C-alpha positions in Angstrom: -22.5 26.2 34.3 -21.9 22.5 35.5 -25.7 21.6 34.2 -25.1 23.4 30.8 -22.1 21.1 30.8 -23.7 18.0 31.6 -26.4 18.6 29.3 -23.8 19.2 26.3 -21.9 16.2 27.2 -25.0 14.3 27.7 -26.4 15.3 23.9 -23.5 14.6 22.3 -22.9 11.0 23.8 -26.9 10.4 22.8 -25.7 11.0 19.3 -23.1 8.9 19.2 -25.0 6.2 20.9 -27.7 6.6 18.2 -25.0 6.2 15.4 -23.7 3.2 16.8 -27.2 1.8 17.0 -28.0 2.5 13.6 -25.1 1.1 12.1 -25.7 -2.1 14.4 -29.1 -2.1 12.8 -28.0 -2.0 9.1 -25.3 -4.6 10.0 -27.8 -7.0 11.4 -30.2 -6.4 8.3 -27.3 -6.9 6.0 -26.6 -10.0 7.4 -30.1 -11.1 7.0 -29.9 -10.5 3.6 -32.0 -7.5 3.4 -29.7 -5.0 1.3 -32.5 -2.6 0.6 -33.1 -2.1 4.1 -29.8 -2.0 5.2 -29.0 0.7 2.3 -32.1 2.6 3.2 -30.7 3.2 7.1 -27.5 3.6 6.2 -28.0 6.3 3.6 -30.8 8.0 5.9 -28.1 8.2 8.6 -24.8 8.9 6.0 -24.7 12.6 7.3 -24.9 11.7 11.1 -22.0 9.0 10.7 -19.6 10.4 8.3 -19.7 13.9 10.2 -19.1 12.0 13.5 -15.6 12.4 15.0 -15.1 8.4 15.4 -13.1 6.8 13.0 -14.2 3.2 13.9 -17.6 3.9 13.0 -16.6 5.9 10.0 -14.6 2.8 8.6 -17.5 0.6 9.6 -20.0 2.5 7.6 -17.7 2.3 4.5 -17.1 -1.5 5.0 -20.7 -1.9 5.4 -21.1 0.3 2.3 -18.8 -1.6 0.1 -20.5 -4.9 0.9 -23.8 -3.6 0.1 -22.3 -2.3 -3.4 -20.5 -5.6 -3.9 -23.8 -7.7 -3.3 -25.3 -5.3 -5.8 -22.7 -5.8 -8.4 -21.6 -1.7 -8.3 -17.7 -3.0 -7.8 -16.5 0.6 -8.2 -18.5 2.0 -5.5 -17.5 -1.1 -3.6 -13.9 -0.9 -4.1 -13.5 3.1 -3.2 -15.9 2.4 0.0 -13.2 -0.3 0.9 -10.3 2.0 0.3 -12.2 4.3 2.3 -12.4 1.5 4.9 -8.5 1.2 5.5 -7.2 2.6 8.6 -9.3 0.7 11.4 -6.9 -2.8 12.7 -10.9 -4.4 13.9 -11.8 -4.9 10.6 -8.7 -5.5 8.7 -9.0 -9.3 8.3 -12.5 -8.8 7.3 -11.5 -5.9 4.9 -8.9 -8.2 3.1 -11.3 -11.2 2.7 -13.8 -8.4 1.5 -11.3 -7.5 -1.2 -10.3 -10.9 -2.1 -13.6 -12.1 -2.9 -14.6 -8.6 -4.8 -11.5 -9.2 -6.9 -12.6 -13.0 -7.6 -16.4 -11.5 -8.5 -15.1 -8.9 -10.9 -13.0 -11.3 -12.8 -16.2 -13.5 -12.7 -18.6 -11.2 -13.8 -15.8 -9.4 -16.7 -16.2 -12.4 -17.8 -19.6 -13.3 -18.4 -20.2 -10.2 -19.8 -17.4 -10.8 -22.4 -18.8 -13.9 -23.2 -21.9 -12.3 -23.8 -20.6 -9.7 -26.3 -20.3 -6.5 -23.8 -16.6 -5.9 -24.0 -16.3 -2.1 -23.1 -18.3 -3.1 -20.1 -16.1 -6.1 -20.0 -13.1 -3.6 -20.3 -14.1 -1.6 -17.6 -14.6 -4.3 -15.0 -11.1 -6.0 -16.3 -9.4 -2.6 -15.8 -10.9 -2.4 -12.1 -9.7 -5.8 -11.2 -6.5 -4.4 -12.6 -6.3 -1.4 -10.2 -7.1 -3.5 -7.4 -4.2 -6.1 -8.5 -1.6 -4.5 -10.4 0.8 -7.6 -10.0 -1.8 -9.6 -12.3 -0.8 -8.1 -15.7 -3.3 -10.6 -17.4 -6.4 -8.5 -16.5 -4.4 -6.0 -18.4 -4.2 -8.1 -21.4 -7.9 -8.9 -21.0 -8.7 -5.0 -20.6 -7.3 -4.3 -23.5 -8.5 -7.1 -25.8 -12.0 -6.4 -24.4 -11.4 -2.2 -25.6 -9.9 -3.8 -29.1 -13.2 -5.8 -29.3 -15.5 -3.1 -28.2 -14.0 -0.7 -30.7 -13.1 1.6 -27.8 
């Protein structure tokens, strides 16, 4: 019975270690600007990581997925993953900085696509920025103007 318990313990420990190892590898690749490789590792191990009981590991996963989505201009996905990454005090400052930078990038991108005549896309991005920062009423105004210009 002790051997069985020991084997089960070692198996569970090895799974947890491999999850952390894969996440660290994905973080390392992301820092080296190899987003596609990092994304591939994350998504191939997503079930393993998300089904773990380690909340810190899961929040770090969502932070990294959000960072990759932000770099690929998938702002809605980045915003959703940053919301899921809340609750881990060790990444609180990093998450706050990422959100501020995401808001800036969304506004910049919305301005660019508005100026290129893609009003519906601009309205969507301004609205997303407003959801992130509801105290900035001007974003709601820009979303409305973009929507009107896009005949939406």
